C-alpha positions as CSV (number, residue, x, y, z in Angstrom):
1,X,20.8,2.2,-19.2
2,X,20.3,-1.5,-18.3
3,X,17.0,-2.5,-17.2
4,X,16.4,-6.1,-15.9
5,X,13.1,-7.8,-14.2
6,X,13.1,-10.2,-11.4
7,X,11.1,-11.4,-8.5
8,X,11.9,-11.8,-4.8
9,X,10.3,-15.0,-3.7
10,X,10.0,-15.1,0.2
11,X,7.8,-16.9,2.4
12,X,5.6,-15.3,5.2
13,X,6.1,-15.9,8.9
14,X,2.4,-16.6,8.9
15,X,-0.5,-16.8,6.5
16,X,-2.5,-13.8,6.0
17,X,-6.1,-13.9,4.8
18,X,-8.8,-11.3,3.9
19,X,-12.2,-11.1,1.8
20,X,-10.4,-11.4,-1.3
21,X,-7.3,-13.7,-0.8
22,X,-5.0,-15.8,1.4
23,X,-1.4,-15.5,1.1
24,X,1.6,-17.2,2.6
25,X,4.5,-15.9,0.2
26,X,5.3,-12.9,-1.7
27,X,3.9,-12.0,-5.2
28,X,6.2,-9.1,-6.7
29,X,8.2,-7.8,-9.7
30,X,11.6,-6.3,-8.9
31,X,13.3,-4.0,-11.6
32,X,17.0,-3.3,-11.5
33,X,18.2,-0.3,-13.3
34,X,22.0,0.1,-13.9
35,X,24.0,3.0,-15.5
36,X,27.7,4.0,-15.2
37,X,28.0,1.9,-12.1
38,X,25.0,3.2,-10.3
39,X,22.0,0.9,-9.5
40,X,18.4,1.7,-8.9
41,X,15.9,-0.7,-7.6
42,X,12.2,-0.7,-7.6
43,X,9.3,-2.9,-6.7
44,X,5.8,-3.6,-7.9
45,X,3.0,-6.2,-6.4
46,X,0.7,-7.3,-9.2
47,X,-2.7,-8.2,-7.5
48,X,-5.4,-9.9,-10.0
49,X,-8.2,-8.9,-7.5
50,X,-7.0,-5.5,-7.6
51,X,-6.0,-4.3,-11.1
52,X,-6.1,-7.6,-13.0
53,X,-2.3,-8.1,-13.1
54,X,0.0,-10.9,-12.7
55,X,3.7,-11.6,-12.7
56,X,3.3,-12.8,-16.3
57,X,1.4,-9.7,-17.4
58,X,4.1,-7.4,-15.7
59,X,6.7,-9.5,-17.7
60,X,4.7,-8.9,-21.1
61,X,4.8,-4.8,-20.1
62,X,8.1,-4.9,-19.2
63,X,9.3,-6.6,-22.8
64,X,7.2,-4.2,-24.7
65,X,8.3,-0.8,-23.1
66,X,11.9,-1.9,-21.9
67,X,13.6,-0.4,-24.6
68,X,11.9,3.0,-24.5
69,X,12.1,3.3,-20.9
70,X,15.8,2.3,-21.1
71,X,16.3,5.8,-22.9
72,X,14.8,8.2,-20.2
73,X,17.4,10.1,-18.8
74,X,15.9,12.0,-15.9
75,X,12.6,12.9,-13.7
76,X,11.4,15.3,-16.7
77,X,11.9,12.7,-19.3
78,X,10.2,10.1,-16.8
79,X,7.1,12.4,-16.6
80,X,6.8,12.6,-20.2
81,X,6.8,8.9,-20.8
82,X,4.2,8.7,-18.2
83,X,1.9,11.2,-20.1
84,X,2.6,9.8,-23.4
85,X,1.9,6.2,-22.3
86,X,-0.8,6.8,-19.8
87,X,-3.3,3.9,-21.0
88,X,-0.7,1.3,-21.0
89,X,0.6,2.5,-17.4
90,X,-3.3,2.5,-16.2
91,X,-3.4,-1.2,-17.4
92,X,-0.4,-2.4,-15.8
93,X,0.2,-0.2,-12.7
94,X,2.6,-2.6,-10.6
95,X,4.5,-3.4,-13.5
96,X,5.3,0.2,-14.1
97,X,5.7,1.0,-10.3
98,X,8.5,-1.4,-10.2
99,X,10.2,0.4,-13.1
100,X,9.5,3.9,-12.0
101,X,10.9,3.5,-8.7
102,X,14.1,2.0,-9.9
103,X,14.7,4.9,-12.1
104,X,13.6,7.4,-9.5
105,X,16.2,5.6,-7.2
106,X,19.0,5.7,-10.0
107,X,18.3,9.3,-10.9
108,X,18.5,10.5,-7.2
109,X,21.6,8.6,-6.7
110,X,23.1,10.2,-10.0
111,X,22.2,13.4,-8.4
112,X,23.7,12.8,-4.9
113,X,20.2,13.2,-3.3
114,X,17.6,11.5,-1.5
115,X,14.2,10.8,-3.4
116,X,12.4,13.9,-1.5
117,X,14.8,16.4,-2.3
118,X,15.4,15.1,-5.9
119,X,11.5,15.2,-6.6
120,X,10.8,18.3,-4.7
121,X,8.8,16.8,-1.8
122,X,8.6,17.7,1.7
123,X,11.4,16.0,3.8
124,X,10.9,12.5,4.8
125,X,10.0,12.2,8.6
126,X,8.7,9.4,11.0
127,X,5.4,7.9,10.5
128,X,3.1,6.1,13.0
129,X,1.9,2.9,11.5
130,X,-1.3,0.9,11.9
131,X,-1.6,-2.5,13.4
132,X,-3.3,-4.7,10.9
133,X,-5.2,-8.0,11.6
134,X,-6.0,-10.5,9.0
135,X,-9.1,-12.9,9.2
136,X,-7.7,-15.5,11.9
137,X,-9.0,-17.4,14.8
138,X,-9.0,-16.0,18.1
139,X,-5.8,-17.2,19.3
140,X,-3.9,-15.9,16.5
141,X,-5.7,-12.6,16.9
142,X,-4.8,-12.5,20.7
143,X,-1.2,-13.2,19.7
144,X,-0.9,-10.4,17.3
145,X,-2.6,-8.1,19.6
146,X,-0.5,-8.9,22.1
147,X,2.7,-8.1,20.1
148,X,1.4,-5.0,18.7
149,X,0.6,-4.0,22.7
150,X,4.2,-4.6,23.3
151,X,4.8,-1.9,20.7
152,X,2.1,0.4,22.3
153,X,0.2,0.5,18.9
154,X,-3.5,1.6,19.5
155,X,-4.5,2.5,15.9
156,X,-5.6,-0.7,14.0
157,X,-7.4,-2.1,10.9
158,X,-9.2,-5.3,11.3
159,X,-10.1,-7.5,8.4
160,X,-13.7,-9.0,8.5
161,X,-15.4,-12.1,7.2
162,X,-19.1,-13.2,6.7
163,X,-19.4,-14.5,10.0
164,X,-20.5,-11.4,12.3
165,X,-20.5,-13.7,15.3
166,X,-16.5,-14.8,15.2
167,X,-15.9,-10.9,13.8
168,X,-17.2,-9.7,17.1
169,X,-15.6,-12.0,19.0
170,X,-12.2,-11.1,17.5
171,X,-12.8,-7.2,17.5
172,X,-13.7,-7.3,21.2
173,X,-10.7,-9.3,21.9
174,X,-8.5,-7.0,19.9
175,X,-9.8,-3.9,21.6
176,X,-9.6,-5.8,24.9
177,X,-5.7,-6.2,24.6
178,X,-5.0,-3.0,22.8
179,X,-7.0,-0.9,25.4
180,X,-10.4,0.8,25.3
181,X,-8.8,3.8,23.7
182,X,-7.9,1.7,20.5
183,X,-8.8,3.4,17.2
184,X,-10.4,0.7,15.1
185,X,-11.3,0.4,11.5
186,X,-12.5,-2.5,9.5
187,X,-11.7,-3.6,6.0
188,X,-14.3,-5.9,4.1
189,X,-12.7,-6.2,0.8
190,X,-15.5,-5.9,-1.2
191,X,-17.5,-8.7,0.7
192,X,-20.9,-7.5,1.1
193,X,-23.6,-7.9,-1.4
194,X,-25.8,-4.9,-0.7
195,X,-25.8,-2.1,2.0
196,X,-28.4,-3.5,4.2
197,X,-26.0,-6.7,4.6
198,X,-23.0,-4.6,5.7
199,X,-25.0,-2.4,7.9
200,X,-26.4,-5.2,9.6
201,X,-22.8,-6.8,9.9
202,X,-21.4,-3.6,11.5
203,X,-24.3,-3.1,13.9
204,X,-23.8,-6.8,15.3
205,X,-20.3,-5.9,16.1
206,X,-21.4,-3.8,18.9
207,X,-18.0,-1.6,18.7
208,X,-17.2,1.7,17.6
209,X,-15.5,1.5,14.3
210,X,-14.5,5.0,12.6
211,X,-14.3,3.7,9.1
212,X,-15.3,1.0,6.9
213,X,-13.0,0.1,3.9
214,X,-14.4,-1.4,0.7
215,X,-17.6,-2.9,2.0
216,X,-19.2,-3.3,-1.5
217,X,-18.5,-4.1,-4.8
218,X,-16.0,-1.9,-6.3
219,X,-17.4,1.6,-7.2
220,X,-20.7,1.1,-5.8
221,X,-20.4,4.9,-4.5
222,X,-24.1,5.1,-3.9
223,X,-24.3,1.9,-1.8
224,X,-21.3,2.9,0.2
225,X,-22.9,6.3,1.0
226,X,-26.0,4.5,2.3
227,X,-23.6,2.7,4.7
228,X,-22.0,5.8,5.9
229,X,-25.1,7.6,6.6
230,X,-26.3,4.5,8.5
231,X,-23.3,3.8,10.6
232,X,-21.8,6.8,10.9
233,X,-18.6,5.6,9.7
234,X,-16.4,7.0,7.2
235,X,-15.8,5.0,3.8
236,X,-12.4,4.1,2.6
237,X,-11.9,3.6,-0.9
238,X,-9.2,1.2,-2.2
239,X,-10.3,-1.2,-5.3
240,X,-12.7,1.6,-5.9
241,X,-9.8,4.2,-6.3
242,X,-7.2,3.3,-8.7
243,X,-7.5,6.1,-11.0
244,X,-8.0,10.1,-10.7
245,X,-11.4,9.6,-12.7
246,X,-12.8,7.5,-9.6
247,X,-12.7,10.9,-7.4
248,X,-14.4,13.1,-9.7
249,X,-18.0,12.2,-8.1
250,X,-16.6,12.2,-4.5
251,X,-16.1,15.2,-2.2
252,X,-15.9,16.0,1.6
253,X,-14.3,14.3,4.6
254,X,-17.0,11.2,4.4
255,X,-14.4,9.5,1.8
256,X,-10.9,8.3,2.4
257,X,-8.7,7.4,-0.3
258,X,-6.1,4.4,0.3
259,X,-3.1,5.3,-1.7
260,X,-0.8,2.5,-2.6
261,X,2.0,2.9,-4.8
262,X,2.1,-0.2,-6.8
263,X,-1.8,0.1,-7.2
264,X,-1.7,3.5,-8.7
265,X,1.3,3.1,-11.1
266,X,4.3,4.3,-9.2
267,X,5.2,7.4,-6.9
268,X,4.5,10.3,-9.5
269,X,1.2,9.1,-10.2
270,X,0.4,8.5,-6.4
271,X,1.5,12.2,-5.6
272,X,-1.1,13.2,-8.3
273,X,-3.8,11.2,-6.9
274,X,-2.9,12.7,-3.4
275,X,-3.2,16.3,-4.9
276,X,-6.6,15.5,-6.3
277,X,-7.9,13.9,-3.2
278,X,-6.7,16.8,-1.1
279,X,-8.6,19.6,-3.5
280,X,-11.7,17.5,-3.1
281,X,-11.3,17.6,0.6
282,X,-11.1,13.8,0.8
283,X,-9.1,11.9,3.5
284,X,-6.1,9.6,2.7
285,X,-4.5,6.5,4.1
286,X,-1.2,5.7,2.6
287,X,-1.5,1.8,2.2
288,X,0.5,-1.2,1.0
289,X,-0.1,-4.7,-0.4
290,X,0.4,-7.7,1.9
291,X,4.0,-8.8,1.3
292,X,5.7,-5.6,0.3
293,X,9.3,-5.3,0.8
294,X,11.1,-2.2,2.1
295,X,11.3,-0.8,-1.4
296,X,7.8,0.3,-1.6
297,X,7.8,1.1,2.2
298,X,10.2,3.7,1.4
299,X,8.3,5.2,-1.4
300,X,5.1,5.1,0.9
301,X,7.0,7.1,3.4
302,X,7.5,9.5,1.0
303,X,4.0,9.7,0.1
304,X,3.0,10.2,3.8
305,X,5.2,13.1,4.3
306,X,3.8,14.9,1.2
307,X,0.4,14.2,2.5
308,X,0.8,16.2,5.7
309,X,-2.4,16.4,7.7
310,X,-4.6,14.7,5.1
311,X,-3.2,11.5,6.0
312,X,-5.5,9.6,8.3
313,X,-3.3,6.2,8.7
314,X,-0.2,4.6,7.3
315,X,-0.1,1.0,6.7
316,X,3.5,-0.1,5.7
317,X,6.8,-1.0,7.3
318,X,6.0,-4.9,8.1
319,X,9.4,-5.9,6.4
320,X,11.0,-8.7,8.5
321,X,7.9,-8.9,10.8
322,X,5.8,-10.6,8.0
323,X,8.5,-11.7,5.7
324,X,10.8,-14.5,6.7
325,X,13.6,-12.2,5.1
326,X,13.6,-8.6,3.6
327,X,15.1,-7.8,0.3
328,X,16.9,-4.5,1.7
329,X,19.3,-3.3,4.3
330,X,18.0,-1.8,6.4
331,X,15.0,-3.5,6.6
332,X,12.3,-0.8,7.2
333,X,10.3,-1.8,10.5
334,X,8.2,0.1,13.0
335,X,9.4,0.3,16.5
336,X,7.9,1.8,19.6
337,X,4.6,3.4,19.3
338,X,4.6,1.8,15.8
339,X,7.1,4.5,14.3
340,X,9.1,3.9,11.3
341,X,12.0,6.2,10.6
342,X,13.0,6.8,6.9
343,X,16.8,6.0,6.3
344,X,19.3,8.6,5.3
345,X,21.2,8.4,2.1
346,X,20.8,9.0,-1.6
347,X,18.2,7.5,-3.6
348,X,15.8,5.4,-1.6
349,X,18.7,5.0,1.0
350,X,18.4,1.2,0.7
351,X,20.6,-1.5,-0.6
352,X,19.0,-4.6,-2.2
353,X,20.4,-8.0,-1.9
354,X,20.3,-9.1,-5.4
355,X,21.4,-12.5,-4.8
356,X,17.8,-13.2,-3.5
357,X,16.3,-12.1,-6.9
358,X,14.9,-14.7,-9.4
359,X,14.8,-13.6,-13.0
360,X,11.7,-13.0,-15.0
361,X,11.9,-14.4,-18.7
C-alpha cells in the first residue's frame, strides 16, 4: 500500500473568528492511500489550541508511522494498530484521523461497500445541521442570519466575546431574524477566567440559551458545574473532552460531549467515545473544525447516525458555503431545513480532486 500526505489549501469566503483563533483559510492534512488501483482519501485538521498539533507535527507522525500503517490490511488490523499505538495517536489525533479515514475509505471500496455497512454501523441518514455564528459585527451577523433564515434553520450556535453588550446586541439580532422559536446555544472557547464572570456575562445577555460550550479553562469541571447550576444551561465539553478519561468523572444529561472526528483521533476512537458517553447518560454533539472539507463531514454523518437519540446537534456540512472551493465531488452541504443527505456509493462515496493537493515534505 502506498500512503502519501498532503495539504488542501483553500481560502474562506469570509473570515471566521472565535475566542481562541481567527481564521481565513484551511489548515489540514490529507492522506491518500493507494492499492491495486483503488484510492482512499482522509482528512485531519491539526489545531494547536485544541490538541497541540500543527501541520509540521502531523508530518513528523506520518513519517514515523507510514511504513507500519502501510502494512495494515483490513479494519481488524487497523483496530489492532490503534491499540498498540494508543499513546502516539492520543498525541497526534488529527494526523492519525487523516490516515485512518483514508484506510477505511480504501478498505470499504475494496469490499464494495459504503463505510457504514463495512464498519457495522447503522445506515447513514439525513441530518439537520446547526447554524453557526462566529464573533462578528452586527451587519455580518444579520447577513448570516438572513442566509440561514432562507434555509429555514432555527437551531444555532453563537460564539461569544468578552464584550457582553456587543454579544447581547448580536444574539438579539440573530434571534429576531431566525424567529422567536430559535434554539440558541453559545460557545465561549475557554474565554472566561472564573465561574462568576461567565454567569454575569450569560445573565447580561438577557436571552435564553439552552447550553454553554467550554466557558472556562479546559477541564475545569467543578467551575463549569457551578455555571450550570446558576444558569440552568447544560455544559458542552469540547477542548475538555479529547479522551475517554475526561468522561470518567461526569454523568447525567447536564453534560454534553462535542465529538469531532479529527480531535478524537479518527472515526473508530470517536465511536468508542460515543459509546462511553451514552453509557454515562451524557448528551453528544457531532461537531467539526472550522474549514473541514466534505471528507470529515462524511465521517461526521456516520458518527451522527450511530449516535441516534443521544445526538443533540450536528455541526458540519459547510463545504462550499465557507470554503472558496471544496476538495470533493459531491460537496456535502446542507439544504432546506439545514438538512444534509449522505452520498451513496462505496467507501466515503466521494471523489477527491487530487490536483488541488499540495505535498507535505
